[in-house]
N, C-alpha and C positions, 0 to 999 in steps of 0.2 A: 342726595342719593349717589352712591358710587357708580361710575360708568362701567358697563359690562363689556370690558375689552375682549373677553373670551367669545362672547356672542358676536361682536364685530368681526373678530378673526375668523369665526366659523361661517358667518353668513354674508359678510359684506366685502371682505378683502380677498384679492387674488392670492392664493397660496404661493409662497416663494420656496423654491427647492431647498432641500436640506443641505447645510454645510456642517462644519464642526459643531456648531451650536444647535443643530436641528433645523426643522422647518420654520418658516417665518410668515408673517403677514404684515405688509407695509401700510402705513397710515400717516396722518398728520394729527397732532393733538394740541389742545390748549390746556395749560396747567391751571391749577386752582388760583394762582396769583395773576392769571391773564397772559403768561408767557406763551407764545406760539412756537411750536416745534414742527416744522414742515416735513421732517423726515424721521420716522420712528419705525423700528422693526419690532413687532410683537413676537415673542417666542415662549415656548413652554420651558419650564425649569429643568425638566428631567434630563434632556440631552446635555445641557450645560453642566449639571451636577455630575452626571455619569462621566463626562469627559474630564472634569477636574479630578475626580476620585481616581480615574485610571491613570492620568498623567502624573499625579503625585506619587502613586504606587510605582510607576516606571522610574521616576527620579530616585525614589528610595532604594530601588533595586539596581541602580546604576545603568539603566537602559534609556534614560531620557535625553533631552536636548541640552541640559545644563550640567553635563557630566564633569566639565572642567571646573565648575564652581566649587568653592569650599563648602557650600551648603545648598545643594541643588534642590532639595525638597522645599526649603524656604523660598528659593527663587521662583519655584513653580507656584507656590501659594501666593506670592506677591504678584505674579502674572495674572492670576485669576481674580485677585481681590483689589488690585490697584490700577489695572489697565483698562482702557476702553471707556466708552460713554454709556452710562447706565441711568435708567429712569425708573423710579418707583411707581408702580401702577396706581397707588392711592393718591398720587399727586395729580392725576389726570381728571380734568373737569369735562372735556368733550373730545370726541374722536371722529375723524372723517377720512375719506380717501385722500392720499397725497398726490398732488399734481406732478410731483417729481419722480414718482414710482414708474419706471419704464415698464410697459406691459411685457409679460413673458413672451407673447406672440411676436413682439418686436425684438426682444432680447435674443430669441432663438435664431433670428436672421443675421445676427452679428457673429462673425466667424472666428472669434478668438484672437489671440495675440498677433499683432502686426509685426513688431520688432520686439527685442527683449525688453520686458517690463512696460510695454505700451500697446494698448489696443486702440486703434484709431478708426473712425468711420464718419461718413457724412450722411445726414438725414435731409432728404428733399421733401419739402412741405407741399401741400395741395395747391398753394399759390405759386409754386415754381421756385421759391427761394430755398437755398441750400445752406447748411450750417455744419461746421466741423465739430465733432465730439471726440472725446478721448478719455482714457482712464489708465492708471498704472496698475490697478488691482481690483477694486470693487465695482460692482455693476448694479447695486440695489437701487440707487437713486442718481439722477443726473440733473444738472442745471438745465434750464430751458431758455430760449430767446423770449423776450417780452412779447406777449400777445399770441403765443403758440402753446399748444399742448401736444402730447404724443399722439392724440387722435388725428392731428393734422398731417402726420407723416404719410407720404405716398411712396417713397422709395428709399432703400438702404444701399449705400455704396461702401463696401467693406474695404478696410486697409487704405483709406483715402483721406484727403483733406481738401479744403477749399483754398486754392492758391491765391496769390495777390491779385491776379487778373480775373478772379471769379470762377475759373475753371476747376472742376473736380479732378484731382490728380492722385495717382497711386503713390503711396508713400514709398513702397519698395522699388518703384521705378527710379527714384533719385533720393535715397535716404538723407544724403548730405544737404540737399536743397531744402528738404522738409525740416531738418533740424535747425537750419539757419532761419527758416521762416517762422518756426514755432513760437519764439518769444514775441513776435510782432503780429501774430494772427489771433483772432478770437476763437478759442476752443471752449466748448461747453463741457465741463469736467464732472467727474463723479462728486457727489455731495456727501459730507459726513452725516452720520445718523446716530440716533440713540437706540440702544437695545432696551426693551422693556420686557422683563421675564414675568410670566403669569403662573400663578398657582393653579394650573388647569391642564388637562391632558388633551385639549382640543388641537394643539399643535404638535403633539408627540407622535 
């Protein structure tokens, strides 16, 4: 019997705010062949289809982003049909909450870009241990230290990282020192995820 992903999105998952592809609901799934995917974003089809139709019309009218291309409409079709990670809903055997989905209540406490193309922050856990986190762009899912969940977070330190001596340090206080330390320090980064588009209006 097919898994009712729309029901999961409506009843069990925390809604994720709309982006270009509409609202989403984060989850983890197991596919029919047993493959486990810990980071999946369920979405309705309507917003994605509407976006594609609009963007292709813009390219045809010379108002798009591929204006210098010899065939901008084709480039936009290629963008929507060959880019990104996509998952067919009929391949899903089971669905559950993803431990890597950072709760919106926590995400709202992260105050945006720290330096150009980087948002850095530190999460202190209930046992007093602190960990550096960072992302260049996406915030839907994050890696986690072993043995912890986002429910363990007790404090958020924005625009910070855990320095070599274990102290929480502001990135903007000494950006050059942070850049030098970054390759050698453990940073829990954003995780790639799969989009799964549903033939349902539950997320429209």
